[in-house]
C-alpha positions in Angstrom: 98.3 -38.4 132.7 100.9 -36.0 133.3 103.9 -38.3 134.1 104.9 -41.8 133.2 107.9 -43.6 134.8 109.2 -47.0 133.2 109.1 -50.0 135.7 111.6 -53.0 135.1 109.4 -55.4 137.3 108.5 -58.8 137.0 105.3 -58.9 138.9 104.7 -55.5 140.9 102.4 -55.7 143.9 102.0 -53.0 146.6 102.5 -49.2 146.3 103.1 -46.7 149.1 104.5 -43.2 149.0 106.9 -41.9 151.5 108.1 -38.3 150.8 109.0 -37.9 147.4 109.7 -41.6 146.7 107.1 -44.2 145.6 107.9 -47.9 147.0 106.6 -50.5 144.9 106.9 -54.4 145.9 108.0 -56.8 143.3 106.2 -59.9 144.1 108.2 -62.3 141.8 111.6 -61.1 142.8 111.0 -60.6 146.5 112.0 -57.1 146.3 110.9 -53.5 146.9 112.0 -50.6 144.7 112.1 -46.9 145.5 111.1 -44.5 142.7 112.3 -40.9 143.1 109.3 -39.3 141.7 110.9 -35.9 141.0 113.9 -37.6 139.1 111.4 -40.1 137.5 113.8 -43.3 138.1 114.4 -46.1 140.3 117.1 -45.1 142.9 116.9 -48.0 145.2 116.1 -51.7 145.1 116.1 -53.9 148.5 115.8 -57.7 148.8 112.9 -58.5 151.3 112.5 -62.3 151.1 114.5 -65.3 150.4 111.8 -67.0 148.3 109.4 -65.9 145.4 106.0 -64.4 146.3 107.2 -63.1 149.5 106.0 -59.4 150.0 102.1 -59.6 150.2 101.6 -56.1 151.7 103.4 -52.8 152.4 102.8 -49.5 154.0 104.6 -46.6 155.3 104.4 -44.9 158.6 106.5 -43.5 161.6 109.1 -42.7 159.3 109.7 -46.1 158.0 108.5 -48.7 155.4 106.7 -51.8 156.8 106.8 -55.0 154.5 104.9 -57.9 155.3 106.1 -61.2 153.9 103.6 -64.2 153.0 105.5 -66.5 155.4 106.7 -63.7 157.8 108.1 -61.9 159.3 107.0 -58.2 159.1 110.0 -55.9 158.3 110.5 -52.5 159.5 113.0 -50.4 156.8 114.9 -47.3 157.1 114.2 -45.8 153.9 117.1 -43.5 153.9 119.6 -46.4 154.3 117.7 -49.3 153.2 118.5 -51.3 156.3 116.2 -53.8 158.0 116.1 -52.2 161.5 113.6 -54.8 163.1 111.9 -58.1 162.4 108.6 -59.0 163.9 107.4 -62.5 163.9 103.8 -63.2 162.6 101.2 -65.6 163.6 100.7 -67.7 160.4 100.8 -66.4 157.2 100.9 -62.6 156.2 97.7 -61.1 154.7 97.8 -57.2 155.3 99.7 -54.5 157.1 98.5 -50.8 157.7 99.6 -47.7 159.5 97.1 -45.5 161.3 96.6 -43.6 164.7 100.4 -43.9 165.3 100.3 -47.7 165.2 101.0 -50.6 162.7 98.2 -53.1 162.3 98.9 -56.4 160.9 96.5 -59.2 159.7 97.6 -62.7 159.5 96.0 -66.1 158.8 96.9 -69.1 160.8 96.0 -72.3 159.0 93.9 -74.9 161.1 92.8 -78.4 160.1 89.4 -77.0 158.9 90.7 -73.8 157.2 92.3 -70.9 159.1 91.7 -68.2 161.7 92.6 -64.5 161.0 94.2 -62.4 163.7 94.7 -58.7 164.1 98.0 -57.4 165.6 98.9 -54.1 166.9 102.5 -52.8 166.9 103.8 -49.6 168.7 106.5 -48.3 166.4 107.8 -45.7 169.0 109.0 -48.8 171.2 109.3 -51.4 168.6 106.9 -54.0 170.4 104.0 -56.0 169.7 101.3 -54.6 172.1 98.3 -57.0 171.5 96.9 -59.7 169.3 93.4 -60.9 168.8 91.3 -63.1 166.6 89.3 -61.3 164.0 85.6 -62.0 164.4 83.5 -63.7 161.5 80.0 -62.9 160.4 78.4 -63.4 163.8 80.8 -60.9 165.4 82.7 -63.7 167.2 86.0 -65.5 166.3 85.1 -68.3 163.7 87.8 -70.8 163.5 88.2 -72.4 160.2 86.8 -69.2 158.4 89.8 -69.0 156.2 89.0 -65.4 154.9 91.1 -62.7 153.1 90.7 -59.8 155.4 92.1 -56.3 155.2 92.4 -53.7 157.9 91.7 -49.8 157.7 92.6 -47.8 160.7 90.4 -44.5 161.4 89.6 -42.2 164.2 87.1 -44.6 165.6 89.3 -47.9 165.6 90.2 -50.1 162.8 87.7 -51.4 160.3 88.0 -55.0 159.2 86.8 -56.1 155.8 86.9 -59.9 154.9 86.1 -61.2 151.3 82.8 -63.2 151.4 81.6 -61.6 154.8 78.7 -59.3 154.0 79.5 -56.9 156.9 82.6 -54.7 157.9 83.5 -54.6 161.8 84.8 -51.7 163.9 87.3 -53.0 166.3 88.3 -51.0 169.4 92.0 -49.9 169.0 92.8 -50.7 172.6 90.8 -54.1 173.4 90.7 -55.4 169.8 87.4 -56.3 170.5 84.3 -55.6 168.1 82.4 -52.5 168.6 79.6 -52.9 165.9 79.4 -53.8 162.3 78.0 -52.4 159.1 76.1 -54.8 156.6 77.3 -54.6 153.1 77.3 -56.7 150.0 80.9 -58.1 149.6 80.1 -60.0 146.5 82.9 -62.1 147.2 85.6 -59.3 147.5 87.2 -57.8 150.6 85.3 -54.6 151.0 87.7 -51.6 150.6 87.0 -49.0 153.4 88.1 -45.3 153.9 87.2 -44.3 157.5 86.6 -40.8 158.6 85.5 -38.9 161.7 81.9 -38.2 160.6 81.5 -41.0 157.9 83.0 -44.3 156.7 83.1 -45.2 152.9 82.9 -48.9 151.9 83.4 -49.8 148.2 81.8 -53.3 147.2 80.5 -54.6 143.9 77.1 -53.2 144.8 78.5 -49.6 144.9 80.0 -47.0 147.1 78.4 -46.9 150.6 78.6 -44.1 153.2 77.7 -45.0 156.8 77.6 -43.4 160.2 80.7 -44.6 161.9 78.9 -44.1 165.4 76.0 -46.0 164.7 76.8 -48.1 161.7 73.6 -46.8 159.8 74.0 -46.5 155.8 73.2 -43.0 154.8 74.1 -43.0 151.1 74.6 -45.6 148.4 76.3 -44.3 145.1 75.9 -46.7 142.3 79.2 -46.9 140.5 81.1 -49.1 138.4 83.1 -52.1 140.3 85.5 -53.1 137.5 88.4 -55.3 138.2 91.6 -54.9 136.2 93.3 -57.7 134.7 95.7 -57.7 137.8 93.7 -56.7 140.8 90.5 -55.8 142.3 89.2 -52.4 142.8 90.4 -50.3 145.6 89.3 -47.2 147.4 91.6 -44.3 147.9 91.1 -40.7 149.6 93.6 -38.0 148.5 94.3 -34.7 150.4 91.6 -32.8 148.4 89.1 -35.2 149.8 88.3 -36.8 146.8 87.6 -40.6 146.7 89.2 -42.6 143.9 87.8 -45.9 142.8 90.5 -47.8 141.0 90.1 -50.8 138.7 90.2 -51.2 134.8 88.1 -47.9 134.9 89.3 -45.3 137.3 86.6 -43.1 138.8 86.5 -40.3 141.2 83.9 -38.8 143.6 84.2 -35.1 144.3 83.6 -33.7 147.7 79.9 -32.7 148.2 78.9 -34.2 145.0 77.6 -37.7 145.5 78.4 -39.0 142.1 81.1 -41.2 140.8 82.7 -39.7 137.5 84.6 -42.2 135.2 88.1 -40.6 134.5 90.2 -43.0 132.5 90.4 -46.5 131.3 93.4 -48.4 133.0 92.9 -52.2 132.2 96.5 -53.2 133.3 96.2 -51.3 136.9 97.8 -53.2 139.6 97.9 -50.6 142.5 97.6 -46.9 143.3 98.3 -44.4 145.9 97.7 -40.9 146.8 100.4 -38.3 146.7 98.7 -35.1 148.2 95.9 -34.1 145.5 97.2 -36.4 142.9 97.1 -40.2 142.1 99.9 -42.5 141.0 99.0 -45.5 139.4 101.1 -48.8 138.8 100.4 -50.6 135.7 103.2 -53.1 135.9 105.4 -51.7 133.3 104.8 -47.9 134.0 104.1 -45.5 137.2 101.5 -43.1 136.1 100.6 -39.9 137.7 97.2 -38.8 137.2 96.0 -35.1 137.3 92.3 -34.3 137.1 90.7 -31.0 136.3 87.4 -30.8 138.0 85.1 -28.0 136.9 81.2 -27.8 136.7 81.1 -30.2 133.9 82.9 -32.9 136.0 86.4 -34.1 136.4 88.7 -35.0 133.5 92.2 -36.5 133.6 94.9 -35.0 131.1 94.2 -37.9 129.2 90.7 -36.9 128.3 89.5 -34.5 125.4 86.7 -32.1 126.6 85.0 -31.4 130.1 84.3 -34.9 131.2 84.1 -38.7 130.5 82.2 -39.2 127.3 80.1 -42.2 126.0 80.0 -43.4 122.6 77.2 -40.8 121.9 79.2 -38.1 123.4 77.0 -37.5 126.3 78.6 -37.2 129.8 78.0 -40.4 131.9 78.3 -40.0 135.6 77.2 -42.9 137.7 73.9 -42.6 139.5 73.2 -42.5 143.1 70.6 -43.4 145.9 70.4 -41.9 149.1 67.9 -41.6 152.2 68.1 -37.8 152.5 68.1 -34.8 150.1 71.0 -34.7 147.9 73.9 -32.4 148.5 74.0 -29.2 146.7 76.4 -29.5 143.6 79.5 -27.6 143.8 80.3 -25.4 140.9 84.0 -24.6 141.5 86.7 -27.3 141.6 89.9 -26.2 140.0 93.2 -27.6 141.1 
C-alpha cells in the first residue's frame, strides 16, 4: 500500500475515477465527494439526493459523472463545476449505471404485485437523450415479470452483458435492439456475477471461481479456482487495470496476471467497500481510508508493498496461488513482470 487518504464518510458506497480525482458516494448523507489523488485530500462535496440512502450506483464517462439514485433520477454532473447538467427520469427504482461504447446504460427495477421487473435503458450522452429501454431477460432468456432480481450491466465490444443475483447465467444483450443474443451458464451462488468483457474473452467471477468464456459462442474455455471472500461491507468485484491484470476484490484482494491462469492473493482487506483501477494501480475504499495498492510482479508472483518477500505466504511460509482448471493446455508462465 503506497498511499492512504483519510475519508470522513458515514457510509461510503461507489467509487469511480475521472482524471486525477476519485469520486466516492456517501450513501448515508446522499452526497458524493471528490478526492484529489495527487494532493491526497477531499476537494469537493456535492449533494445528490434529498433523502438518505440515495446514491446506489455511480460511473464516469463522456466527461461527466453519472449518479443513479435509488428513487431516481439519474444525474449527469459536470465534475469541474459540480453542477447537475441533466436529470434523466428512471423507470422504477435505480439499481446500476455503467458507461461503455459511448453510451450510458442504466438498470432499474419496477415493482409489481408479484415482485418486480428489471429494465435496461440506453442513453446517448452526446445528445442527452434516452435512446431505448427494454425488459431484462430472466433465466429463460425472456422477460420474467415478478423476478425481482438484483442485476448489473457490463458494457463490452460485443454488447452489454447482464448478470443477476440468483440467476445461473449471464446474458449478452445487443446494444442496438436491446434483445438477448446468447447466454453463458455460470453458478451465481446467490450473488450478481461480476463481469469483465473483452474482444476475445469475457471473464466472469462467481463463488465457483473465475471463468473465461468465448464471447462469440458462449463456450467456457477456462475456470480458475480462486477465493470468493466477501468483506464485511460488500461482495467481491472484478476489475481489469490497464496492464491487463484482473483484480478480485473482497476481504482478500487477489490478482490474475496476463497469460498466467493463476489467482494470487495480495493483501487482506476485511473492511473493503469498493475499488477502481487508475491505470496500472488500484484504489480501494475501506470506509475510513482510500488506499492505493501497487504491486510488484516478478517470477515468484505478485506482492503488494504491504507484503514482505516475493509473494503471498501461508502459515508455513509456502507460496499459495489458487489452482486452475481448463480445457486446453495451460499458457506458458511469463517470467518478467516488473512495473
